N, C-alpha and C positions, 0 to 999 in steps of 0.2 A: 702611470705612477706605480711604483713597486715599493712595498714596505716590508721590512723584516722586523721581527720582534725586538723590542727594546730590551736591554739586558738589565736584570735586577742586580744591582752593582755590588752588593756585599757578597761577592764570590770571586774566586781566583779565575782569571782567564784560562779556559781549557780548549781542547781541540774541537769540542762541539760548538763553541762560539764561532770559531773560524769556519766550520763547516756550514753553519747557517749563513754566515756572511758570504762564503764562496758561492753557495747556491743562488742567493739573491743577486749577487754581483754578476754571475755568469748570465742569469736571466736578463738582468738589466742591460748588460753589454750587448746581448743578442737582440734585445728589443731596440736599442739605439741603432744597431747595425741594420736591422730590417726596416726600421721606420725612417732612417735617414738622420744624420747627425744634426740637422738644422732644427729638429723638433725641440720644443721646450717642455714637452710632457714626459720625456724619458727621465724621470727622477727616481732616485733610490734613497730611502731614508733609513737611518739606523740611529742608535743613541743609547742613553742610560736612564733607567728608572730609579730615581734617587730618594724617594720618600718611603716611610713605613717604620714599623716598630723594630724590625731587624736592623735597619740602618741606624736608628736612634740608639739602640743598645750597643752596636758595634762602635759608635763614636764615643759613647761613655766608657766602654772598656779600653779603648785606645788612648783616651785622654785628649783627643783632638776635638776641636770645634766641628760640629756635624758638617757644616758647609765645606770646611777645609778637607775633611775626609772624602766628601763627595767629589770635590775638585780633583783630588789625587787619583781616586779610583776611575773616574770618568776619563781622565786624561790617559790612563793606562790602557783602557779599551780603545780609545781613539788611536793611540800609538800602535796597538795590535792590528787594527784594521788598515792603518797606513802601511805597516810593514807587510801586510798580506795583499797590498795593491787593490784594496776595495775602492771602487769608483763611486763612493757615496756622494750625493749632492747635498744632503741634509744630515747633520748630526745633532739630534735634539736631546736636550736634558730636561727632565720634568721639573727641575728647579728654575727653568727659564720663566721670566715674568710673562711673556706672551702665552705660554702654555698654562700657567696658573690662572690667568684671566679667563681663558677659554673653559677650563675646568669649572670655574665658579659660574660662568654663564650657562654651561650645560646643566649644572646642578639645578639652577633656578628654573630652567626649561622643564626638567624632569619633575620638579616639585610642582610647578604650575599646571602641568598636565595630569597631576594626580598619581604619579607613579612612586612617590616617596612618602613614607609616613613614619613617625617616631614610635618605637616599640621597645619593650624589654626583650633582650635576646640572651640566651645562654647556650653554651655548647663547648665542645673541645676545639681549641684554636691552635694551629701550627704557626708559630712565629716565623720560622725559616720560609714556609710556603705562603705566609700572609693570607691564611684562609681558615674559616671554620670547616669542620669535617663532619659528615654524617656517621652514624654508628656503623654503617656498612663499609665505611672507608677507614675504620680503625681496627687495631688489634691491641692486645694487652702488651704493656711494656715490661721491662725487667723488674721494676719496683711494684709492690702491691698497690693496686688501684690506679696505676699509671696507664696512659694510652699513647700509641704511636701511629703515625700514618702508615697504612698498608703500602701505599705507592712509593713514598720517599723514605720511610723509616725514621722520620723526624719526630721528636718528642712533642707532645701536645699538652696544653695547659687548659684547665677549666676556666671559662670566662662567663660572668654574669654581669651584663651592663645594658644601659639604655643606648640604642642605636637608631639611626635612620635605616629603614628597610626599603629596598627596591622590589616592586611587585613582579619578580621574575616569573612566578608561577603562571602569570597571565599569558606568557609568550610561548608556552609549550606547543600548542597547535600551529602557531605561525612558524615556529622554528622547524617543526617536522615538515610542514608544507614547503618551506624554503630548501631544506636540505635534501629532499627527495625529488626536487624538480630538476629536469635535465636542461642544459648540461650541468652536471653535479657541481655545486659550489665548493665542495671540499674534496681534495684528493690526497692520498690514494683511497681505495675502497675501504681499507680497514679503519681509517680515520673517520670516514663518514659513518660506518657501522658502529664505531665506538660512541659517537655522539648520539646516534639514534637510540642505542642501548641505554645511554644515560638518561635521555628524555623519556623513555618508556618504562624505565625502572621505577618501581613503586617508591615514592618518597624522594625521587631523584631530582626534582625541580621545585625546591622550596623557595620562598622569598629570600632575598640576599641582603645581608647586612652591608651597608655601603658607607658607614661612618664609624669612627672610634671616638670615645670620650677624650677630650683634650687632656684630662687628668692622666690618661694612660699613654696617649700618643700626641706629642707636641710637634714632631718633625713631619709635617705634611701641610696640605692646603686647607685653610680654614673653611668650614661650611658657611656659605653666605647667610647672613641674618641669624646665625647661631654660633657664637664664638666659643661655645663649650664643646664643639664637636669638630673633628678633623675628617676630611674626605678619605674614604677607604683607598688604599694604595692601588688596587687593581682598577677601580673606576678612573682614578687619576692617570695611571699609566696608559690605559687603553686609549684615552683621548688624544695621546700624543700623535697618533696617526692622522687625526683630523687637523691637529695643529700644523704639522709639516705641509699639509695640502693647501694651507691658506684659508681653510674654512673658518668662518662663513662668508669671507669677503668675496666680492664679485671676481670671477675668473679663477676661483679655487679649483684644484685638480682632483678633488675627491669625486667618485670613489676610486680606490686603488684597483688596478687590474689584477695584481697578485699580492698576497700577504703571506710571507714565509715564516713558519714557526717550527719548533721542535715538538715531538709527540707528547712530551711531559706537560705541556701547558695547553692542551686542547680544550679543557673545560673553560678556561678564561677567554680564549680567543675564538672558540667555535660555538659557545653558548652565551656567556656573559656579554661579550662585545657585540654580537649581532642583536641581542636583546636590547642593549642600550641604544643602538642605532635605530631599531624598529620603534622604540619609544619616542625617539626624537624625530621620526619620519625622515630619516636620512638614509640614502642608499647604502647597501651593504657592499663589501668588497666583491669584485667579480669572482674571485677564486681564493680560497685559503689552501695553501700548500703545506702539508705536514710531512716533515722528514723524520727518519729514524735516527738512532744514536750510534756512537762508536764504542766498541769494547776493546779490551786488550786480552789476547788469548781467550776470546769468547767469554771473558769475565767483565762485569761492569767496573768501570774505572772509579776508584775511590782513594782518598788520602790514606785511609787505614790499610789498604792493600799496597800502597806505594806504587801504583801503576797508572797514575794520572799523567797524561802526555802534556808537557809544557809547550804551548804553541810558539812562544817566543824562541825557545831553544830549537824547535824543529825548523822554524823559518830561517834561523841563522845557519843551521846545519845543512839544510837541503836547498834553501832559497824558496821564494814565494811561488814561482811557476811550477816547480816539481811537487811541492806540497799541494798546490791547487790541483794539479793533474791527478795525483794519486787519490785525493779525497773525492774529487768529482767523478773519476772513473770507477773507483771501487765502492763509493757510497751509493745508497739507494733510498728512495722514499719507502720502500716496502719492507726492508729488513735491516737490522743493525750491521754496520761495517766493522771489520776487525782490523785494528791498527797494528802494523809492524814496520819498523824502520827498514828491515831487510827487504820486505815486500815493496816498500816505496822505492828503494834504491834499485831493486830488480826491475820494476816496471819502468822507471825512468831510464835505466840503461837500455832495456830492450826496445821500448817504444820511441823515446825521444832521441837518445844517442844513436842507437844502432839502426833505426828505421827512418825517422824524420831527419835527423842531423846527417845521417849517412848519405841520404839522397841529395841533400844540399851540397855536401862536400864533393860528391861524385860529379854532380851536374855543373859545378862551378870550378872544377879543377883547371888549373892554368893551362895544362897541355892540351885540353880539349877545346880551347878557344883561340884558334889562329885568327888573325885580323880579318881575313876574307870570309869567315863563316857567316851564313845567313840563318838566324835563329827563328825559324817559322816551321809550321807543320806541313809536310807534303804527304797527303794521304797515300801516295804510291809506296811510301816506305814504312807504313805502319805495320803491315802484316797482321795476322790474326790476334796476337797478344796485345798489340797496340790498339786495335779496334775494340777489343774487350775492355781495356783500361779506359778508353775514352767513353764508352757506353756507361761504365760505372761512375766516372766523373760527372757525366751529364745528369745522372740520377742523384748524385751525392747531396746537393744542397737541399733538395726536397726531403730526403731521408733525414738529414741532420735537423732541419727545421721541425719536422714532426717529433723528433726525439727531444730537442732542446725545449720546445714549446710545452711539452708535457713533463719537463724536469727529469727526463731520462737521459741525463748527460753521459752516463757510462755507455749506453747503446750508441749515442751519436758519435762519441769518441772512437768506439770500436769500428764504426763504419768508415770513419776517416782513416784510421790506421790500416784497414784492409786495402784501401786505395793506395796508400803509401807503400804497402808491401807489394802490391801489384806493380807499382811504378819501379820499385827496386829490381823486381824480377825482369821487367821489360828492359831496364837499363843493362842488366847483366847479360841478357840473351843477345842484345844487339851489339855488345862490345864496342862502344864508340871509340875507345882508344885505338882500335885497329883501323878505324875509318879516317883518322887524321892525315896520314901520309898521302893518301890518294885523293886528289882534287875531284875525281869523278864520284867519290863517295861522300862529298861534303853536304849534299842535299839530304842524304840519309843521316849524317852526323847532326846536321841542324835540326832535323825532325826529332831525333832522340833527345837532344838537349831541350828543344822547345816543349816537347811533351812533358819532360821531367820538370821543367820550370813552371809550366802551367799547373801541373799537379801541385808543386810546392806553393805556388801563389794561392790557389784555391784552398788548399788544406790549411795554409797559414791563416787565411781570413776566417775559415770555419772554426779553427782552434783559438782564435783571438779572445773569445770570452773565457776560455779555459786557461791559456798561458799567454796573457796579453803582452808581456814584455818580450818574450822569445819570438812570438809571432811578428811583432813590430820589427825586431832586428832581422828576421829572415826576409821580410818584405823589403827592407832597406838593402839587403845584400842582392836582392833581385832587381834593384834599381827603382823601387816603388816606395811610396810613403803611406803609412797606416792612417795618417791624418785625413787623407782624401778618399778613403774607402767608403762606399755607399752601397745601397741595395743592389744596384746594377752590377756590382763586382762579385756577387754571390754565386754566379753561374760560370760553368766551364765555357771557355771561349776558344773555338777551333782556329779562329783566324788571328789570334794574338801574335804579334811580331815583336820578339825581344831584341831584334837587331838594333844596335845603337843605344840600348838602354844602359845606364851606368851600373852595370852588374859588377859586384865585387868578386873577382876570381881569386882563387888560391887563399881564401880566408881560413882562419883557424876553426877548429871544430866548434859548433854552436853549443853542444851540450857535453859537459864533462861527465865522466863515468866514475862511480864509486864502487869500491869493493864491498860486498855484503856477505853475511853469513848465510849459508844455505841451510 
């Protein structure tokens, strides 16, 4: 089971939402491929977090009923993920009745275990971030006496109210023990160090307000046995990962193997969420994967700068596979990626059209496929470059698995591309078009074509989590179906015979090229 962060819905879809989804989707597709498609445990959840004061205020400002606004925005994100070819199995909304019942059940469990108590709480509250902030997390605003969040720049308002408090401070040592135990449960290293720093900072782990007065927040789940309070949005939202797993029913799929989030919400997912689970005596996710953000010209994207990348527009312009390829190859867990349409087009042209697509067009050219040709590898015709290519192909699946499993998709893609470059050089050196007229050279011709096709087959499968639609089409042109691919197909096969396969010869170029500004 793999979960990605639910989206706090009063925000416009941006490229970061797609990047989170692409990372989780690529990992999910790879998990399905390596586990076998028959498994019922390879699930991917996403969805929308729909409660909270920010949603309530947005509905009031828009003049729409709150539920109608939630329906509209949630559908927009679902449409985004569908357009991006995200293979999600569960799309959860925190307004779903099943989820609301589980939240109330978990609240009662936390209360019965003694982790909740009612208290007066005061402090600076950020409505956009739906969180109280410590003095160390604030800076002075433009107006006298005002405060803003250092991290997000959002204005804060002073709040004094009666809340239920979760005894978060009790979990400091347990969290530190969990986060420092190998294999480390949070990757990459900077994310783990951030959490350790937060836990060891003086005053960094105070008890947490987990309710809001009904008089201030009506749009949320009611606290059981106390109708004057509403459950805090982040406790509500984080429980959705349990909801999609089927917890606590028999056969539920919790814990998640991986939980994918952006670096801006580490506090909620790497501190609050594990603490709630510890309090419930529920297993923690096996691993929390934290990714970096995307900038434009090394500058943070913002509406005020007019540099926010519209994901719907880019999907329409470039297509899902090219956008997936660019973000997954250029993005990193360790540092922010820099978005440029010109770089996207350049990369798609060089890697997909000129390398991957070029090998496909060359290997399936009509003039290279006389009826009598036998498409299998004869070691006598490989020569040195062919043997080096085959050795690289034999190592490739292991290399890619190591990269993909650690969310280093860019390194995995680069390894695949290197093999495709080698295959194109191999093809060019052996000049198969010169071998067609002479029947005595047909074994050599068949070897060149079979090596090229086996390279295409293997690389298509290994790239299927990245560019699923294109990979499926390439396999079809090689006479294969992506539907029947399993773990056994992830290795190079020296003895594969393409003779008689329904190969599509003379097809049109797989990848179109775009002109870009240098």
